[in-house]
GUTI-189243 format. One line per 2 residues: number of its first residue (from 0); for each residue x, y, z negated of C-alpha. Coordinates in Angstrom, 3 decimals, always signed. Each point is the difference from the previous one (the first is absolute). Layout:
NUM = X/Y/Z  ...
END
This chain:
0 = -43.561/+37.664/-8.869  -2.275/-1.494/-2.660
2 = -1.919/+2.763/-1.790  -2.539/-0.574/-2.769
4 = -2.536/+2.404/-1.423  -0.947/-0.091/-3.674
6 = -3.006/+2.265/-0.361  -1.703/+0.995/-3.218
8 = -1.010/+2.847/-2.240  +2.963/-0.663/-2.337
10 = -1.695/+2.056/-2.694  +2.453/-0.586/-1.659
12 = +2.687/-2.145/+1.623  +0.780/-2.874/-2.391
14 = +2.740/-2.588/-0.424  -2.437/-2.445/+1.593
16 = +0.017/+2.165/+3.133  +3.796/+0.194/-0.235
18 = +0.125/-3.818/-0.131  -1.920/-0.167/+3.290
20 = +2.240/+2.618/+1.647  +3.182/-1.747/-1.206
22 = -1.115/-3.312/+1.462  -1.171/+1.561/+3.259
24 = +3.316/+1.849/+0.367  +1.799/-3.360/+0.096
26 = -2.202/-1.232/+2.858  -0.507/+3.071/+2.182
28 = +2.360/+2.437/+1.661  -2.161/+2.874/-1.175
30 = -2.668/+0.301/-2.703  -2.404/+2.908/+0.203
32 = -1.841/+0.785/-3.227  -3.096/+1.956/+0.975
34 = -1.877/+2.034/-2.588  -3.518/+0.226/+1.338
36 = -3.342/+1.261/-1.150  -2.635/-2.267/-1.491
38 = -3.310/+1.857/+0.166  -1.351/-2.205/-2.811
40 = +2.659/+1.165/-2.462  +0.818/+3.350/-1.558
42 = +3.759/+0.525/-0.046  +1.723/+0.573/-3.314
44 = +3.365/+1.005/+1.449  +0.964/+2.236/+2.915
46 = +0.894/-2.034/+3.107  +2.990/+2.133/+0.999
48 = +1.473/-0.162/-3.493  -0.597/-3.772/-0.103
50 = +1.735/-0.285/+3.376  +3.044/+1.740/-1.458
52 = -0.015/-2.236/-3.097  -0.206/-3.109/+2.213
54 = +2.868/+1.274/+2.177  +2.100/+0.572/-3.130
56 = -0.855/-3.537/-1.138  +1.195/-1.398/+3.351
58 = +3.283/+1.893/-0.394  +0.465/-1.329/-3.559
60 = -0.734/-3.528/+1.239  +2.331/+0.418/+3.019
62 = -2.822/-0.928/+2.376  +1.360/+1.822/+3.024
64 = -2.427/-1.437/+2.555  -3.099/+1.469/-1.660
66 = -1.842/+3.077/+1.213  -2.879/+1.650/-1.865
68 = -2.760/+1.938/+1.731  -3.269/+1.669/-0.922
70 = -2.736/-0.516/+2.567  -3.652/+0.698/+0.726
72 = -2.294/-2.075/+2.150  -0.284/-3.684/+0.734
74 = +2.907/-2.169/-1.042  -0.126/-2.040/+3.232
76 = +0.262/+3.146/+2.126  +3.025/+1.280/-1.930
78 = +1.621/-3.448/+0.102  -0.347/-0.237/+3.783
80 = +1.513/+3.473/+0.424  +2.945/-1.018/-2.198
82 = +0.682/-3.217/+1.939  -0.751/-2.188/-3.014
84 = +0.343/-3.764/+0.518  -1.615/-1.104/-3.300
86 = -2.027/+1.292/-2.887  +1.222/-0.948/-3.475
88 = -2.346/-0.593/-2.910  +0.670/-0.963/-3.598
90 = -2.190/-2.727/-1.452  -0.544/-0.386/-3.757
92 = -2.786/-2.565/-0.059  -2.752/-1.722/+1.970
94 = -2.261/+3.049/-0.150  +2.731/+2.112/+1.603
96 = +0.487/-2.639/+2.689  -3.700/-0.142/+0.874
98 = -0.127/+3.784/+0.383  +3.307/+0.257/+1.865
100 = -0.932/-2.835/+2.364  -3.034/+1.992/+1.188
102 = +2.119/+3.109/+0.512  +2.681/-2.031/+1.802
104 = -2.588/-1.488/+2.355  -1.326/+3.486/+0.795
106 = +3.527/+1.305/+0.561  +0.882/-2.901/+2.287
108 = -3.196/+0.415/+2.014  +0.451/+3.764/+0.417
110 = +3.753/+0.274/+0.358  +1.436/-3.436/+0.757
112 = +2.255/+0.433/-3.050  +0.237/-2.938/-2.385
114 = +0.295/+0.195/-3.793  +2.635/-1.626/-2.209
116 = -0.933/-0.508/-3.651  +2.563/+0.255/-2.791
118 = -0.891/-1.565/-3.332  +0.160/+2.191/-3.089
120 = +1.738/-2.702/-2.057  +0.773/+1.365/-3.483
122 = -1.634/+3.333/+0.897  -3.512/-1.398/+0.457
124 = -1.529/+1.903/-2.926  +1.269/+3.386/+1.181
126 = -2.224/+2.283/+2.052  -0.205/+3.737/+0.518
128 = -3.338/-0.013/-1.817  +1.568/-1.775/-2.979
130 = +2.834/+2.540/-0.125  -2.374/+2.980/+0.326
132 = -2.074/-1.394/-2.882  +3.113/-0.321/-2.161
134 = +0.973/+3.578/+0.826  -3.487/+1.266/-0.901
136 = +0.212/-1.855/-3.322  +3.475/+1.471/-0.581
138 = +1.564/-3.498/-0.079  +3.507/-0.980/+1.096
140 = +0.389/-0.581/+3.770  +3.798/-0.283/+0.349
142 = -0.172/-3.706/+0.799  -2.449/+0.529/+2.863
144 = +1.327/+2.895/+2.081  +3.398/+0.941/+1.459
146 = +1.882/+2.885/-1.668  -0.618/+2.597/+2.752
148 = -3.745/-0.681/-0.226  +0.153/+0.291/-3.783
150 = +1.636/+3.422/+0.331  -2.836/+1.084/+2.273
152 = -2.915/-1.124/-2.116  +1.158/+0.321/-3.604
END
Protein backbone atom coordinates (compact mmCIF):
# COMPACT_ATOMS: atom_id res chain seq x y z
CA UNK A 1 0.00 0.00 0.00
CA UNK A 2 1.34 3.43 -0.95
CA UNK A 3 0.85 5.88 1.93
CA UNK A 4 1.94 9.52 1.88
CA UNK A 5 2.26 11.93 4.76
CA UNK A 6 1.50 15.63 4.33
CA UNK A 7 2.69 17.32 7.49
CA UNK A 8 2.23 20.95 8.42
CA UNK A 9 0.80 23.37 10.92
CA UNK A 10 -2.22 24.06 8.66
CA UNK A 11 -2.95 27.21 10.64
CA UNK A 12 -5.32 27.54 8.80
CA UNK A 13 -5.78 24.87 6.13
CA UNK A 14 -6.12 26.66 2.77
CA UNK A 15 -7.29 25.78 -0.73
CA UNK A 16 -3.60 25.54 -1.62
CA UNK A 17 -3.26 22.74 0.94
CA UNK A 18 -6.44 21.17 -0.46
CA UNK A 19 -4.88 21.27 -3.95
CA UNK A 20 -1.90 19.26 -2.67
CA UNK A 21 -4.15 16.73 -0.90
CA UNK A 22 -6.38 16.33 -3.98
CA UNK A 23 -3.39 15.60 -6.20
CA UNK A 24 -1.80 13.24 -3.68
CA UNK A 25 -5.09 11.35 -3.29
CA UNK A 26 -4.95 10.46 -6.99
CA UNK A 27 -1.46 8.98 -6.64
CA UNK A 28 -1.52 7.25 -3.25
CA UNK A 29 -3.77 4.65 -1.69
CA UNK A 30 -3.86 6.66 1.51
CA UNK A 31 -3.03 10.30 2.31
CA UNK A 32 -2.36 11.21 5.92
CA UNK A 33 -2.62 14.91 6.71
CA UNK A 34 -0.65 15.47 9.90
CA UNK A 35 -1.18 18.61 11.95
CA UNK A 36 2.05 19.07 13.84
CA UNK A 37 3.63 21.63 16.08
CA UNK A 38 6.10 24.21 14.81
CA UNK A 39 7.94 25.58 17.84
CA UNK A 40 8.81 28.73 15.85
CA UNK A 41 5.15 29.65 15.32
CA UNK A 42 2.34 30.60 17.68
CA UNK A 43 -0.87 28.88 16.62
CA UNK A 44 -3.88 31.00 15.78
CA UNK A 45 -6.37 28.14 15.61
CA UNK A 46 -6.91 25.08 17.81
CA UNK A 47 -5.39 21.94 16.25
CA UNK A 48 -8.28 19.64 17.16
CA UNK A 49 -10.84 22.04 15.72
CA UNK A 50 -8.72 22.45 12.57
CA UNK A 51 -8.53 18.66 12.29
CA UNK A 52 -12.32 18.51 12.33
CA UNK A 53 -12.61 21.28 9.72
CA UNK A 54 -10.12 19.46 7.47
CA UNK A 55 -12.03 16.18 7.89
CA UNK A 56 -15.27 17.96 6.93
CA UNK A 57 -13.48 19.40 3.88
CA UNK A 58 -12.38 15.90 2.83
CA UNK A 59 -15.98 14.69 3.12
CA UNK A 60 -17.26 17.64 1.03
CA UNK A 61 -14.57 16.93 -1.58
CA UNK A 62 -15.32 13.16 -1.54
CA UNK A 63 -11.68 12.39 -0.75
CA UNK A 64 -12.29 9.06 0.93
CA UNK A 65 -8.66 7.95 1.14
CA UNK A 66 -7.58 10.85 3.36
CA UNK A 67 -7.00 10.60 7.10
CA UNK A 68 -6.26 13.58 9.35
CA UNK A 69 -4.22 13.31 12.54
CA UNK A 70 -2.79 15.63 15.16
CA UNK A 71 0.68 14.65 16.32
CA UNK A 72 3.55 15.70 18.56
CA UNK A 73 7.20 14.90 18.06
CA UNK A 74 9.38 14.43 15.03
CA UNK A 75 7.63 14.02 11.71
CA UNK A 76 10.01 11.24 10.59
CA UNK A 77 9.29 9.20 13.72
CA UNK A 78 5.52 9.48 13.26
CA UNK A 79 5.83 8.67 9.55
CA UNK A 80 7.81 5.49 10.23
CA UNK A 81 5.23 4.37 12.81
CA UNK A 82 2.44 4.95 10.28
CA UNK A 83 4.17 2.96 7.52
CA UNK A 84 4.47 6.00 5.26
CA UNK A 85 6.11 5.43 1.86
CA UNK A 86 6.49 9.11 0.87
CA UNK A 87 6.29 12.59 2.26
CA UNK A 88 4.28 15.11 0.22
CA UNK A 89 5.17 18.78 0.05
CA UNK A 90 3.56 21.66 -1.80
CA UNK A 91 5.89 24.00 -3.65
CA UNK A 92 4.91 27.58 -4.53
CA UNK A 93 8.23 28.96 -5.71
CA UNK A 94 12.00 28.53 -5.74
CA UNK A 95 12.35 29.68 -2.14
CA UNK A 96 9.93 26.96 -1.03
CA UNK A 97 11.86 24.39 -3.05
CA UNK A 98 15.21 25.35 -1.51
CA UNK A 99 13.77 25.02 2.00
CA UNK A 100 11.84 21.83 1.27
CA UNK A 101 14.84 20.21 -0.41
CA UNK A 102 16.84 20.55 2.83
CA UNK A 103 13.99 19.07 4.85
CA UNK A 104 13.55 16.25 2.32
CA UNK A 105 17.25 15.39 2.51
CA UNK A 106 17.07 15.27 6.31
CA UNK A 107 13.94 13.11 6.17
CA UNK A 108 15.51 10.71 3.69
CA UNK A 109 18.69 10.42 5.75
CA UNK A 110 16.82 9.79 9.01
CA UNK A 111 13.90 7.72 7.82
CA UNK A 112 14.63 6.42 4.32
CA UNK A 113 11.37 8.06 3.19
CA UNK A 114 11.50 10.09 -0.01
CA UNK A 115 9.58 13.30 -0.71
CA UNK A 116 7.30 14.05 -3.67
CA UNK A 117 6.72 17.72 -4.48
CA UNK A 118 3.41 18.98 -5.84
CA UNK A 119 3.41 22.36 -7.55
CA UNK A 120 1.00 24.99 -6.28
CA UNK A 121 -0.03 26.03 -9.80
CA UNK A 122 -2.72 28.74 -9.59
CA UNK A 123 -2.55 28.67 -5.78
CA UNK A 124 1.04 29.92 -5.52
CA UNK A 125 0.15 33.20 -3.79
CA UNK A 126 -1.87 31.52 -1.04
CA UNK A 127 -0.28 30.72 2.30
CA UNK A 128 -1.58 30.31 5.83
CA UNK A 129 0.29 33.48 6.80
CA UNK A 130 -1.41 35.40 3.98
CA UNK A 131 -4.83 34.16 5.09
CA UNK A 132 -4.16 34.94 8.77
CA UNK A 133 -3.12 38.48 7.78
CA UNK A 134 -6.34 38.94 5.81
CA UNK A 135 -8.36 37.71 8.78
CA UNK A 136 -6.57 40.12 11.13
CA UNK A 137 -7.30 42.98 8.72
CA UNK A 138 -10.95 41.85 8.52
CA UNK A 139 -10.64 41.23 4.75
CA UNK A 140 -12.50 38.64 2.69
CA UNK A 141 -10.95 35.13 2.77
CA UNK A 142 -13.67 33.05 1.05
CA UNK A 143 -11.53 32.47 -2.03
CA UNK A 144 -8.63 31.07 0.01
CA UNK A 145 -10.10 28.58 2.48
CA UNK A 146 -12.58 25.69 2.24
CA UNK A 147 -16.06 26.25 3.73
CA UNK A 148 -15.58 24.08 6.85
CA UNK A 149 -12.42 26.04 7.70
CA UNK A 150 -14.27 29.31 7.14
CA UNK A 151 -16.96 28.21 9.61
CA UNK A 152 -14.25 27.51 12.17
CA UNK A 153 -12.34 30.76 11.91
CA UNK A 154 -14.92 33.40 11.01
